[in-house]
Each structure stands twice: as structure tokens, then as C-alpha cells.
C-alpha positions in Angstrom: 0.0 0.0 0.0 1.3 3.5 -0.9 2.3 5.9 1.9 -0.3 8.3 3.3 0.2 12.0 3.3 -2.1 14.3 5.3 -2.4 17.7 3.6 -3.9 20.7 5.4 -5.3 23.7 3.5 -6.6 21.7 0.6 -9.2 24.3 -0.3 -6.5 26.9 -0.8 -4.4 27.8 -3.9 -1.3 26.0 -2.6 -2.9 23.1 -0.8 -5.0 22.1 -3.7 -2.1 21.9 -6.1 0.0 20.0 -3.5 -2.8 17.5 -3.1 -3.0 16.9 -6.9 0.8 16.6 -7.1 1.0 14.1 -4.2 -1.7 12.0 -5.8 0.1 12.0 -9.1 3.3 11.0 -7.3 1.6 7.9 -6.1 0.8 8.9 -2.5 -2.5 8.3 -0.8 -3.8 11.7 0.5 -6.0 12.6 3.4 -6.9 16.3 3.2 -8.2 18.2 6.1 -11.2 20.5 5.9 -12.9 22.9 8.3 -16.2 22.4 6.4 -16.9 18.8 5.3 -19.4 20.0 2.7 -16.5 21.2 0.6 -15.3 17.7 -0.1 -17.3 17.0 -3.3 -16.4 20.3 -4.9 -12.7 19.9 -4.2 -12.7 16.3 -5.5 -14.2 17.5 -8.7 -11.6 20.3 -9.1 -8.6 18.1 -8.3 -9.9 15.3 -10.6 -9.2 17.6 -13.5 -5.4 17.0 -13.1 -5.1 13.9 -10.9 -6.9 10.6 -10.1 -8.8 11.0 -6.9 -9.3 7.3 -6.1 -6.7 7.6 -3.3 -8.1 10.9 -1.9 -10.0 11.1 1.3 -11.0 13.9 3.7 -11.0 14.5 7.4 -12.5 17.4 9.4 -10.1 19.5 11.5 -9.8 23.2 12.3 -6.5 25.0 13.1 -8.3 26.9 15.9 -9.5 23.7 17.6 -7.9 20.7 19.3 -10.7 18.5 17.9 -10.0 16.1 15.1 -6.3 16.3 14.6 -5.3 13.0 16.1 -7.9 11.3 14.0 -6.9 13.2 10.9 -3.3 12.1 11.3 -3.9 8.5 12.3 -1.8 6.2 10.2 -0.1 9.0 8.3 3.5 8.6 7.1 3.8 12.3 6.3 2.1 15.7 6.8 2.2 18.7 4.5 0.9 21.7 6.5 -0.1 24.2 3.9 -3.0 25.9 5.8 -2.5 29.4 7.0 -4.3 32.7 6.1 -2.6 35.3 3.9 -3.8 38.9 4.3 -1.6 41.8 3.2 -4.0 44.6 3.9 -5.2 46.0 7.2 -6.3 43.4 9.8 -8.6 44.6 12.5 -7.6 41.7 14.9 -4.0 40.4 14.7 -5.1 37.1 16.1 -7.0 36.4 12.9 -3.6 35.8 11.3 -1.4 34.9 14.3 -3.6 32.2 15.8 -4.2 30.0 12.8 -0.5 30.2 11.9 1.0 29.7 15.3 -1.5 27.7 17.3 -2.5 25.7 14.2 1.2 24.7 13.5 1.6 23.6 17.1 -1.6 21.4 16.9 -0.4 19.8 13.7 3.0 19.1 15.1 1.7 17.7 18.4 -0.6 15.4 16.5 2.3 14.3 14.2 4.3 13.4 17.2 1.5 11.3 18.7 0.9 9.5 15.5 4.6 8.9 14.8 4.7 10.7 11.5 8.0 10.6 9.7 8.2 14.1 8.4 6.2 17.3 8.5 6.6 19.7 5.6 5.4 23.3 6.4 4.6 26.0 3.9 6.3 29.3 4.9 7.4 32.3 2.8 10.5 33.7 1.3 10.0 36.8 3.4 11.1 34.9 6.5 14.5 34.5 5.0 14.9 37.6 2.8 12.8 40.2 4.7 15.9 41.8 6.2 18.6 41.2 3.6 19.9 44.4 2.2 23.0 43.1 0.4 23.3 39.8 -1.6 21.0 36.9 -1.7 19.1 35.3 1.1 19.8 31.6 1.8 18.4 28.7 4.0 20.5 29.9 7.0 19.0 33.4 7.0 16.2 34.2 9.5 14.3 37.5 9.3 14.1 39.0 12.8 10.5 39.5 13.9 11.2 43.0 15.1 13.0 44.1 11.9 11.6 47.4 10.4 9.0 46.8 7.7 8.1 43.3 8.7 4.3 43.1 8.1 1.8 41.1 10.1 1.7 38.2 7.6 5.5 37.8 7.7 5.4 38.1 11.5 2.8 35.2 11.6 5.1 33.0 9.5 8.2 33.8 11.6 6.2 32.9 14.7 5.0 29.7 13.1 8.5 28.7 12.1 9.7 29.4 15.6 7.2 26.9 16.8 8.7 24.4 14.3 12.2 25.2 15.4 11.4 24.6 19.0 9.5 21.4 18.2 12.5 20.0 16.3 14.9 20.9 19.1 12.6 19.2 21.7 12.0 16.1 19.5 15.4 15.1 17.9 14.1 11.6 17.2 11.4 13.1 14.9 9.2 13.9 13.2 11.7 15.6 10.9 10.7 19.1 9.9 11.0 20.8 6.5 9.9 24.4 5.8 9.3 25.6 2.3 9.9 29.3 1.5 8.5 30.4 -1.9 8.3 33.8 -3.3 5.0 35.3 -4.6 3.1 32.4 -6.1 1.6 32.6 -9.6 0.6 29.9 -12.0 -2.7 28.3 -13.2 -5.1 27.8 -10.3 -7.2 24.6 -10.2 -10.1 26.5 -8.7 -11.7 28.9 -11.3 -12.9 31.0 -8.4 -9.4 31.3 -6.8 -9.2 34.5 -4.8 -5.8 34.4 -3.2 -3.8 37.6 -2.9 -1.2 36.7 -5.5 -3.8 35.6 -8.1 -5.8 38.7 -7.4 -2.6 40.8 -8.0 -2.0 38.9 -11.3 -5.6 39.4 -12.4 -5.4 43.1 -11.8 -2.5 43.3 -14.3 -3.9 40.8 -16.8 -7.3 42.6 -16.9 -5.7 46.1 -17.0 -7.7 47.1 -13.9 -5.2 49.9 -13.3 -3.4 52.1 -15.9 0.0 51.4 -14.4 1.9 48.7 -12.5 3.9 49.3 -9.3 7.7 49.1 -10.0 8.2 46.6 -7.1 10.1 43.4 -7.4 9.6 40.1 -5.5 10.9 36.6 -5.8 8.2 34.7 -7.6 7.5 31.0 -8.1 5.0 28.9 -10.0 2.4 27.0 -8.0 3.4 23.7 -9.7 7.0 24.2 -8.7 6.0 25.0 -5.2 3.9 21.8 -5.0 6.7 19.7 -6.5 9.2 20.9 -3.9 6.8 20.1 -1.1 6.2 16.6 -2.4 9.8 16.0 -3.2 10.8 16.9 0.3 8.8 14.0 1.7 11.3 11.5 0.3 14.3 12.9 2.2 15.8 10.7 4.8 17.8 13.1 6.9 16.3 14.2 10.2 16.3 17.5 11.9 15.1 20.8 10.3 15.5 21.5 6.6 14.7 24.8 4.8 14.1 25.1 1.1 13.7 28.3 -1.0 11.6 28.4 -4.2 11.7 31.1 -6.9 12.1 31.3 -10.7 15.6 32.9 -10.4 17.9 34.3 -7.8 17.0 37.8 -9.0 13.5 39.0 -8.1 10.8 39.5 -10.8 9.4 43.0 -11.2 5.6 43.3 -11.4 5.9 45.3 -14.7 7.6 42.2 -16.1 4.3 40.4 -15.9 2.7 43.1 -17.9 5.5 43.0 -20.5 5.2 39.3 -21.0 1.5 39.5 -21.3 1.5 42.3 -23.8 4.2 40.6 -25.9 1.9 37.6 -26.2 -1.3 39.3 -27.2 -2.8 40.3 -23.9 -3.2 44.0 -24.8 -5.1 45.0 -21.6 -2.0 44.7 -19.5 -0.7 48.2 -18.6 2.3 49.8 -20.4 3.1 52.3 -17.6 4.8 51.8 -14.3 4.4 53.6 -11.0 7.8 54.8 -9.7 8.8 53.9 -6.1 8.6 57.6 -4.9 5.0 57.8 -6.1 4.2 54.4 -4.4 5.6 55.6 -1.1 3.4 58.7 -1.3 0.3 56.5 -2.1 1.2 54.1 0.7 0.1 56.8 3.1 -3.5 56.2 2.0 -3.6 52.5 1.1 -2.7 49.8 3.6 -2.1 47.1 0.9 0.4 49.4 -1.0 2.0 50.3 2.3 2.5 46.6 3.1 4.0 46.0 -0.3 6.4 49.0 -0.1 7.5 48.3 3.4 8.2 44.6 2.8 10.5 45.3 -0.1 12.0 48.8 0.7 15.8 48.5 0.9 15.9 44.8 0.6 17.5 42.9 -2.3 14.6 40.3 -2.4 17.1 37.8 -3.9 16.7 34.1 -3.0 19.5 31.5 -3.4 17.6 28.3 -4.3 20.7 26.3 -5.1 20.2 23.9 -2.1 16.6 23.3 -3.3 17.8 22.4 -6.8 20.7 20.2 -5.7 19.1 18.4 -2.8 15.7 17.8 -4.4 16.9 17.5 -8.0 14.6 20.3 -8.9 14.7 22.9 -11.7 12.3 25.9 -11.8 10.1 26.4 -14.8 10.6 29.7 -16.7 8.9 32.9 -15.5 7.5 33.6 -19.0 5.9 30.2 -19.3 4.3 30.6 -15.8 2.9 34.0 -16.7 1.4 32.7 -19.9 0.0 29.5 -18.3 -1.6 31.7 -15.5 -3.2 34.0 -18.1 -4.5 31.0 -20.2 -6.1 29.5 -17.1 -7.7 32.7 -16.1 -8.9 33.2 -19.7 -10.4 29.7 -19.7 -12.2 30.4 -16.5 -13.6 33.8 -17.5 
């Protein structure tokens, strides 16, 4: 019988693709849901790219102790992809912090009880590159939680990783822990109604909703690469804590480059103009999302060294241009 992977966050952009990738790699998958009535819809969406005969569901909520032992019973591995991503203003910080931090602890505690071999946790490139002002960030870099410009989302991810670090230190015999640190994630969503922050940002450029694109650069990654790295990490045999970075290239991609690729390939609604950084800084006074984008990148190189990911997991990123075009094609097909 094939090995069992429990995937959290299956209804999200990342979790859904991870689930499909794990099924295609021959794993059995048990996906956790807060709302059991989502199972049929999610099965239909995933079945477009993977056989779902080895897919099952369990009910568990990151904000509750209920259900986690049962969800992880008999599991060989866990991929913990569930965590909210909000870049704009948050009225109550606990809406981000509690699912990320308490949820991670619940998953890890259950994994320990159920003797899971490895837990792979979805983090972000900002927890390694959010403070680097010279050169590329690598797996040994940790963004300080009190570093100027660290937004609440990054703070939640730093705190969640700290939980994982403490867990790994307290449990040297396992489960092993791997954290995955992608840049801004684009790529074709499996859900035609996908409303993640990154796909929303891409849609705005593709549809020409604004006349100009902010001249901001981020490390970016394709959703399929991100999923491949998560699933490939399951097969590693070394214990302890591993960290893997995921992006198209070491250099960050600029948001106007998305518009340029789109326009060069017939998507004429994509804006021609860019918004200079000084203008963005002025606008950030009035818009919390712009403020978060500016503060998270201001003065940082936003470069990710993914060489360890490529060598250890035998992974090669797809091209940025292909990812942009595949994302646009998926959105066009769902329009």
C-alpha cells in the first residue's frame, strides 16, 4: 500500500495543487477541511489533473484541538499548507497569528503522537529575505521578527517557524521538519474562483484594472514548482530541520515584467506604464495594501538563493515567462 500524506489547507491555492501533485506521485492523500461539505467540490476540481481514487477527507480546524489525532492517524507524512494570507489591514491580529502559530503547534503535536516521519510546512520567502539588504538570502537566514518593515503576515510566518524550530529541538528523534519558502506564487489555479492575494494581483495586471503597475520586485514562483518541492521533500531521509527556498531565479521578478510578458503575447489590456517607487511611497500613506508591499521590499535585495533546493531535491524551476502565460491561459479559460 502506498504511503499516506495528510495535507492541510486543501481548499487553498497552494494546498489544492499540493494534493494533486502528491496523488500524481503515487501517495494516498487525506486532506483536512474545516467544512466537510466542501469535499465533493474539491474532489471535482482536483480530478481535472489527478486521479482522486486515493483521496479522502478529514475534518479539523486550526483553531480547535478537535479532530487532529484522528486526521493524522496512520499517516506517514504531513504537508501543512493551511495558513491565512492577508496583506492589507487586519482589525484583529489574532485572525492571522492564531491559525499560523497555534495551528502549526496542533499539527506538530498530533504528528508526534501519530509517529509521523516528516512534516513539511509552507512558509514564505519573506522569513529568510525580509531583512537582507545586500546579496541573496539563503536557507540559513532568518528575518528578525522586530525588523523594520516586517508586516503582520510575515510576522505570523516567523512565529509559526519558531514553533517548528522549538519542536524540532525538543524532539530530535522526529518527526523531521522541512519548511518551504516560496516567493509570490503565480501559476494556473485549479479553482476557477481562486481569490488568493497573489492571483488577485495577477488578475489586476492581466485585466488592466489599473493604468500602471507598481515598480516593485519580488521573488516569484510557479504553483506547480512550489507543489513539486513540497512533495519531493517528503522523500528525504535526513532528520532535523531543513529549509528550502523556491523562486524562478535568484533575482526577483518585477511586477511590470508580468505586464510586459502579457503584452508581448497578445494580452493587450496589460498596462504599459509603471508607478515609480517615490509615487508608491506617497500612495502608501493612504492605502494599507500598498503600504505593506512597499515596506516589505524597501531597501531589501529580495534575492533568493535556491541552489540547495535544486541540488538536494533534483529540482529545476520552470521559466517565469511560461508561468505567466499559463496563468493567463487558465484565467482566460475560467472567465
